[in-house]
C-alpha positions in Angstrom: 15.7 -96.2 -68.3 19.8 -96.2 -67.8 21.2 -98.5 -65.0 24.4 -96.8 -64.9 23.9 -95.7 -61.1 23.4 -97.7 -57.5 20.8 -96.6 -55.9 23.2 -95.4 -52.7 24.1 -91.7 -51.7 28.2 -92.4 -51.3 30.1 -95.4 -49.9 31.6 -93.3 -47.0 27.3 -93.0 -46.1 26.8 -96.8 -46.9 30.5 -97.6 -44.6 29.4 -95.1 -41.5 25.8 -96.9 -41.3 27.0 -100.4 -41.7 29.7 -100.0 -39.4 28.5 -97.7 -37.1 24.6 -98.9 -36.1 26.6 -102.1 -35.4 28.7 -101.1 -33.3 25.5 -99.2 -31.1 23.8 -102.4 -31.4 26.8 -104.4 -30.0 27.5 -101.7 -27.4 23.9 -102.0 -26.3 23.8 -105.8 -26.1 27.0 -106.2 -24.1 25.7 -103.4 -21.8 22.7 -106.0 -21.1 24.4 -108.8 -20.4 26.7 -106.8 -18.6 24.0 -105.2 -16.1 22.4 -108.9 -15.9 26.1 -110.3 -14.4 26.2 -107.1 -12.0 22.6 -107.8 -10.8 23.3 -111.6 -10.7 20.3 -112.1 -12.4 19.8 -115.3 -14.6 19.7 -114.8 -18.6 16.1 -115.3 -19.8 14.7 -116.0 -22.8 14.3 -112.1 -23.9 18.4 -112.0 -23.3 19.6 -115.1 -25.1 17.2 -114.0 -28.4 19.4 -110.7 -29.3 22.4 -112.3 -29.9 20.9 -114.0 -33.1 19.8 -110.4 -33.8 23.1 -108.7 -33.1 24.6 -111.8 -35.7 22.2 -111.3 -38.4 22.8 -107.3 -37.9 26.6 -108.4 -38.2 26.1 -110.4 -41.1 24.2 -107.1 -43.0 26.9 -105.2 -42.0 29.9 -107.1 -43.3 28.1 -107.7 -46.7 27.4 -104.0 -46.9 30.8 -103.0 -46.3 32.3 -105.6 -48.4 30.7 -104.6 -51.2 31.5 -100.6 -50.8 35.0 -102.0 -51.0 34.2 -104.0 -54.0 32.5 -100.8 -55.6 29.7 -103.0 -56.1 27.3 -100.6 -53.6 28.1 -96.6 -53.3 29.1 -96.6 -56.8 27.6 -95.8 -59.9 27.3 -98.8 -62.2 29.7 -99.4 -64.7 28.0 -100.1 -68.2 30.5 -101.8 -70.4 30.5 -100.4 -74.3 29.4 -103.4 -75.6 26.0 -103.0 -74.2 25.2 -100.4 -75.8 23.0 -98.2 -73.3 21.2 -100.9 -72.7 21.5 -102.1 -69.1 19.1 -104.8 -68.8 21.1 -107.0 -70.5 24.5 -106.2 -68.9 25.9 -108.8 -66.8 29.3 -108.0 -64.5 30.7 -108.7 -61.5 29.7 -105.4 -60.1 26.2 -106.1 -60.8 26.3 -109.4 -59.6 28.0 -109.0 -56.4 25.3 -105.8 -55.9 22.4 -108.2 -56.3 23.9 -110.7 -54.1 24.2 -108.0 -51.7 20.7 -107.0 -52.0 19.4 -110.9 -51.8 21.5 -111.4 -48.2 20.2 -107.7 -46.8 16.3 -109.5 -47.4 16.9 -112.5 -46.0 18.7 -111.1 -42.9 16.5 -108.0 -42.5 13.2 -109.8 -41.1 15.5 -112.6 -39.1 17.2 -109.0 -37.4 13.9 -107.4 -37.0 11.8 -110.8 -35.9 14.5 -111.9 -33.0 14.7 -108.1 -31.6 10.6 -107.8 -31.6 10.4 -111.1 -29.7 12.8 -110.7 -27.1 10.9 -107.3 -26.3 7.6 -109.7 -26.7 9.3 -112.5 -24.0 10.3 -109.7 -21.7 7.1 -108.3 -21.6 5.5 -112.3 -20.9 8.4 -112.3 -18.5 7.2 -109.2 -16.3 3.6 -108.9 -16.8 2.0 -112.2 -17.5 1.7 -113.3 -13.9 -1.0 -115.9 -14.7 0.1 -118.5 -17.4 -4.0 -118.7 -18.4 -4.4 -115.3 -18.2 -5.5 -112.5 -21.0 -2.0 -111.0 -21.0 -0.2 -114.0 -21.7 -2.5 -115.3 -24.3 -2.1 -111.8 -26.4 1.6 -111.9 -25.5 1.9 -115.7 -26.7 0.1 -115.4 -30.0 2.0 -112.2 -30.8 4.9 -113.8 -30.7 3.3 -117.0 -32.7 2.7 -114.5 -35.4 6.2 -112.6 -35.3 7.9 -116.2 -35.8 5.1 -117.2 -38.8 6.1 -113.2 -40.2 9.6 -114.0 -40.0 9.6 -117.0 -41.6 7.3 -116.0 -44.4 9.5 -112.8 -45.7 12.6 -115.5 -45.4 11.0 -117.7 -47.3 9.5 -115.5 -49.8 12.9 -113.6 -50.1 14.7 -117.3 -50.2 12.9 -118.1 -53.2 12.1 -114.6 -54.8 13.1 -116.8 -58.0 11.7 -120.2 -57.3 14.4 -122.8 -58.0 16.8 -120.0 -60.4 18.6 -118.5 -57.0 21.0 -117.3 -59.6 18.7 -115.0 -61.4 18.5 -112.7 -58.0 21.9 -111.3 -59.1 22.9 -112.6 -62.8 21.6 -109.4 -64.7 18.5 -107.5 -64.4 16.4 -108.3 -67.0 17.0 -112.1 -65.4 15.6 -110.8 -62.6 13.3 -109.4 -64.3 11.8 -112.1 -66.0 12.3 -115.0 -63.3 11.5 -113.1 -59.9 8.9 -111.5 -57.8 8.8 -107.6 -57.6 10.9 -107.8 -54.3 10.1 -104.2 -54.2 6.7 -104.9 -53.1 7.9 -107.5 -51.1 9.9 -105.1 -49.4 6.8 -103.3 -49.2 4.8 -105.3 -47.2 7.6 -106.0 -44.9 7.8 -102.3 -43.6 4.5 -101.8 -43.5 4.0 -105.0 -40.9 7.1 -104.2 -39.5 5.9 -100.5 -38.4 2.9 -102.0 -37.4 3.6 -104.6 -35.2 6.4 -102.3 -33.7 3.5 -99.5 -32.7 1.2 -103.0 -30.8 4.8 -104.0 -29.4 5.8 -100.4 -28.0 1.3 -99.7 -27.1 1.2 -103.6 -25.0 3.0 -102.6 -21.4 1.6 -98.7 -21.1 -2.2 -100.2 -19.8 -0.1 -103.2 -18.0 1.9 -100.4 -16.5 -1.2 -98.5 -15.4 -2.8 -101.4 -13.6 0.2 -102.3 -11.4 0.2 -101.0 -7.8 2.5 -97.6 -8.0 2.2 -94.6 -7.6 1.0 -92.0 -10.7 5.0 -90.5 -10.7 6.5 -94.2 -10.4 3.9 -95.1 -13.4 4.5 -91.7 -16.0 8.3 -92.5 -15.2 8.2 -96.7 -16.0 5.8 -95.5 -18.8 8.3 -92.9 -20.2 11.1 -95.3 -20.0 9.0 -98.1 -22.6 8.3 -95.0 -24.6 11.7 -94.8 -25.8 10.8 -97.6 -27.8 9.4 -94.8 -30.4 12.7 -94.5 -31.4 12.2 -98.0 -33.0 8.8 -96.9 -34.5 10.5 -93.6 -36.1 13.3 -95.9 -37.7 10.3 -98.6 -39.0 8.2 -95.3 -40.5 11.6 -93.9 -42.6 12.0 -97.1 -43.7 8.1 -97.3 -44.7 8.3 -94.0 -46.8 11.4 -94.4 -48.4 10.3 -97.8 -49.9 6.9 -96.6 -50.5 8.6 -94.3 -52.8 10.6 -96.8 -54.5 7.7 -98.7 -55.0 4.7 -95.4 -56.2 7.2 -93.8 -58.2 9.2 -96.7 -59.6 13.1 -97.3 -59.4 14.8 -95.1 -61.2 19.1 -95.5 -60.7 19.5 -92.1 -62.3 17.7 -90.6 -59.3 18.7 -91.9 -55.5 15.4 -91.6 -53.3 17.6 -91.7 -50.1 19.6 -88.6 -51.2 16.7 -86.9 -52.7 14.1 -87.6 -49.7 17.4 -85.8 -47.4 18.0 -83.0 -49.9 13.7 -82.5 -49.7 14.4 -82.3 -45.9 17.2 -79.7 -45.5 15.3 -77.3 -48.3 13.1 -75.7 -45.7 15.7 -75.0 -43.4 18.3 -73.1 -46.2 15.3 -71.5 -47.1 14.9 -70.2 -43.1 18.3 -69.6 -43.1 
């Protein structure tokens, strides 16, 4: 297996995703705080916790854009002639920087996702958990504790994936294989649990809404608003599918699983035309 191509589509795709998604993130967070100010509402825990989530997302975006600017991601790996085609033994600035960016991504992703999930849970607790000793509050507190443990576990797993030999994560492919755990399998565990917890968090408010003293039409409207979070579940599912493909079929630098998935989905549409 030749390590001559990176696991990304194009520099444009990576840059657009990094910048575009962060702009959407910061826009919605800003609108949230503006709405609180106009309504003269005191900022609560669920409001403040989106700030670290946004900062973690910014860290991921910056590292991705920097990686593209340095041709570390979004570009084929450049194997020097002395490697004689064995990319496993290659140590170049490009490969090292790509490894550092990947390491940074796996460190920040569970933190960003975990803070976002906790923001929803704290919001539910503020709105629905009137009785602090009731079942709803116990469920929500239990979920918050679980999410804290979840993000901590995956953060520490990524941090110490090579035990205390941190640089093995980005020195060379062979150093990573010899000293580090299988990061794709960790990523699969992350994406599976991320998807499951997103479904649970999406489902929690639905029965609570229908217990409120509201007209059926208003209950339906409020439920529809909460179900807008299904977009998050869809993104989690897509991330899970792509990660599962990587683990099941193995990492082949000559095949970009992201681009391949896009092409497979586009073929039926082309045939229909």
